[in-house]
C-alpha positions in Angstrom: -169.2 207.2 -99.7 -168.0 210.6 -98.6 -166.2 209.0 -95.6 -164.0 206.9 -97.9 -162.5 210.0 -99.5 -162.2 211.7 -96.1 -160.3 208.7 -94.8 -157.9 208.7 -97.8 -157.4 212.5 -97.5 -156.8 212.2 -93.8 -154.2 209.5 -94.1 -152.2 211.4 -96.8 -152.6 214.6 -94.7 -151.3 212.7 -91.7 -148.3 211.4 -93.5 -147.5 214.9 -94.8 -147.8 216.3 -91.3 -145.7 213.6 -89.7 -143.0 214.1 -92.4 -142.9 217.8 -91.6 -142.8 217.0 -87.8 -139.5 215.1 -88.1 -137.9 211.8 -88.3 -137.5 210.6 -84.7 -139.0 207.4 -83.5 -141.2 207.5 -80.4 -138.4 206.3 -78.1 -136.2 209.2 -79.2 -138.8 211.9 -78.8 -139.1 214.3 -75.9 -142.3 214.3 -73.9 -143.6 217.4 -75.7 -142.9 215.8 -79.2 -144.7 212.6 -78.1 -147.8 214.5 -77.0 -147.9 216.4 -80.3 -147.6 213.2 -82.3 -150.4 211.5 -80.4 -152.5 214.6 -80.7 -152.0 214.7 -84.5 -153.2 211.0 -84.6 -156.2 211.8 -82.5 -157.1 214.9 -84.6 -156.7 212.9 -87.9 -159.0 210.1 -86.7 -161.7 212.4 -85.0 -163.6 213.4 -88.2 -164.2 209.9 -89.4 -165.2 208.3 -86.1 -169.0 208.2 -85.9 -171.7 206.5 -84.0 -172.0 203.7 -86.6 -169.7 200.8 -85.7 -169.6 199.6 -89.4 -168.5 203.1 -90.6 -165.8 203.1 -87.9 -164.6 199.6 -89.0 -164.7 200.6 -92.6 -162.7 203.8 -91.9 -160.1 201.8 -90.0 -159.9 199.3 -92.8 -159.4 202.1 -95.3 -156.6 203.5 -93.2 -154.9 200.1 -93.1 -155.5 199.6 -96.8 -154.0 203.0 -97.5 -151.0 202.1 -95.4 -150.5 198.8 -97.3 -150.9 200.7 -100.6 -148.4 203.3 -99.6 -145.9 200.6 -98.6 -146.4 198.8 -102.0 -145.9 202.1 -103.9 -142.8 202.8 -101.9 -141.3 199.5 -103.1 -142.3 200.2 -106.7 -141.4 203.9 -107.0 -138.3 205.4 -105.5 -139.7 209.0 -105.6 -142.7 207.8 -103.5 -140.4 206.2 -101.0 -138.3 209.3 -100.8 -141.4 211.4 -100.2 -143.1 209.1 -97.6 -140.1 207.6 -95.8 -137.3 210.0 -96.6 -133.6 209.4 -97.2 -130.6 209.3 -94.9 -129.0 212.7 -94.3 -125.3 213.2 -93.8 -124.5 214.9 -90.4 -120.8 214.3 -90.2 -118.4 214.1 -93.2 -114.6 213.5 -92.7 -114.8 214.4 -89.0 -116.6 217.7 -89.6 -120.2 218.5 -88.7 -122.6 219.2 -91.7 -124.4 222.1 -89.9 -126.7 222.9 -92.8 -128.1 219.4 -92.9 -128.4 219.4 -89.1 -130.4 222.6 -89.2 -132.8 221.2 -91.8 -133.3 218.2 -89.5 -133.6 220.3 -86.4 -130.9 218.1 -84.9 -128.5 219.8 -82.4 -124.8 219.1 -81.9 -125.6 218.0 -78.3 -128.1 215.4 -79.6 -125.5 214.1 -82.1 -122.8 213.9 -79.4 -125.2 212.0 -77.2 -125.8 209.4 -80.0 -122.1 209.1 -80.7 -121.3 208.6 -77.0 -123.9 205.8 -76.7 -122.1 204.2 -79.6 -118.8 204.4 -77.9 -117.4 207.2 -80.0 -115.5 209.9 -78.0 -114.4 212.3 -80.8 -116.3 213.6 -83.8 -113.0 213.7 -85.7 -112.9 209.9 -85.4 -116.0 209.7 -87.6 -115.5 209.4 -91.4 -119.2 209.6 -92.2 -122.4 209.7 -90.1 -126.0 209.8 -91.3 -129.3 210.3 -89.6 -131.5 207.5 -91.0 -135.2 207.9 -91.7 -136.0 205.7 -88.7 -134.1 208.2 -86.4 -131.1 206.0 -85.9 -127.5 207.2 -86.4 -125.4 205.3 -88.9 -121.7 205.9 -89.0 -118.3 204.8 -90.4 -115.1 205.4 -88.4 -111.9 206.8 -89.8 -109.3 204.0 -90.5 -107.2 205.0 -87.5 -110.3 204.8 -85.2 -111.6 201.4 -86.4 -111.2 198.5 -84.0 -108.7 195.8 -85.0 -110.5 192.7 -86.4 -109.3 189.1 -86.0 -108.6 188.9 -89.7 -106.5 192.1 -89.6 -104.6 190.8 -86.5 -103.9 187.4 -88.2 -102.6 189.2 -91.3 -100.4 191.5 -89.3 -99.0 188.7 -87.2 -98.3 186.7 -90.4 -96.4 189.7 -91.8 -94.4 190.1 -88.6 -93.4 186.4 -88.6 -92.3 186.6 -92.2 -90.2 189.8 -91.6 -88.4 188.7 -88.5 -86.0 185.7 -88.3 -87.4 182.9 -86.3 -85.5 182.3 -83.1 -85.8 178.9 -81.6 -85.9 178.6 -77.8 -82.7 177.1 -76.4 -83.1 173.4 -76.0 -82.0 171.7 -72.8 -79.2 169.2 -73.5 -81.1 166.3 -72.0 -84.7 165.9 -70.7 -85.5 164.5 -67.3 -86.3 161.1 -68.6 -82.9 160.8 -70.2 -81.4 161.4 -66.7 -83.2 158.5 -65.3 -82.2 156.2 -68.1 -78.6 157.1 -67.8 -78.6 156.9 -64.1 -77.0 160.1 -63.2 -78.3 163.3 -61.7 -76.9 166.6 -62.7 -76.2 169.1 -60.0 -79.1 171.4 -59.0 -78.9 175.0 -60.1 -77.5 177.3 -57.5 -80.7 179.4 -57.3 -82.7 176.4 -55.9 -80.5 176.1 -52.8 
């Protein structure tokens, strides 16, 4: 029965350690960070792994059950979600870096610039708001002048332009080529065709 409490204690200890370690997904970690995370996982599991297959299966089931319980509690209680998953943190506001938040996240300006460049953003001043999400992704909203033109905005602008300017009709030819044939005469060719 002791291994059940050890498993529960280890899973909560592991969550706490991983929260302290940071909020980057595996694909965004450096090699050293990945090795540390894998080592933490190995260290957490090591005390509950024994020679008995049934105890190992039971411990794994307890870990999975604990994970499901934590996910359920996150849905039910916001403070548990905030503790386990975390919340988005603002890293850019009105085109300015929020250096205090970046220091807390251990997120450098170079790392932020790299993420912005991969999103096609060339200037920090073009970003109205940027957040580092709990999953490690960067969310952002561009300033109004930096946002791309949408089809809806283009149609609205074109509609306004058409309403503001007088409509000029293209000059109509006096007769079309079929009328020429019906009337039986051929007008002289324009001089630039000779």
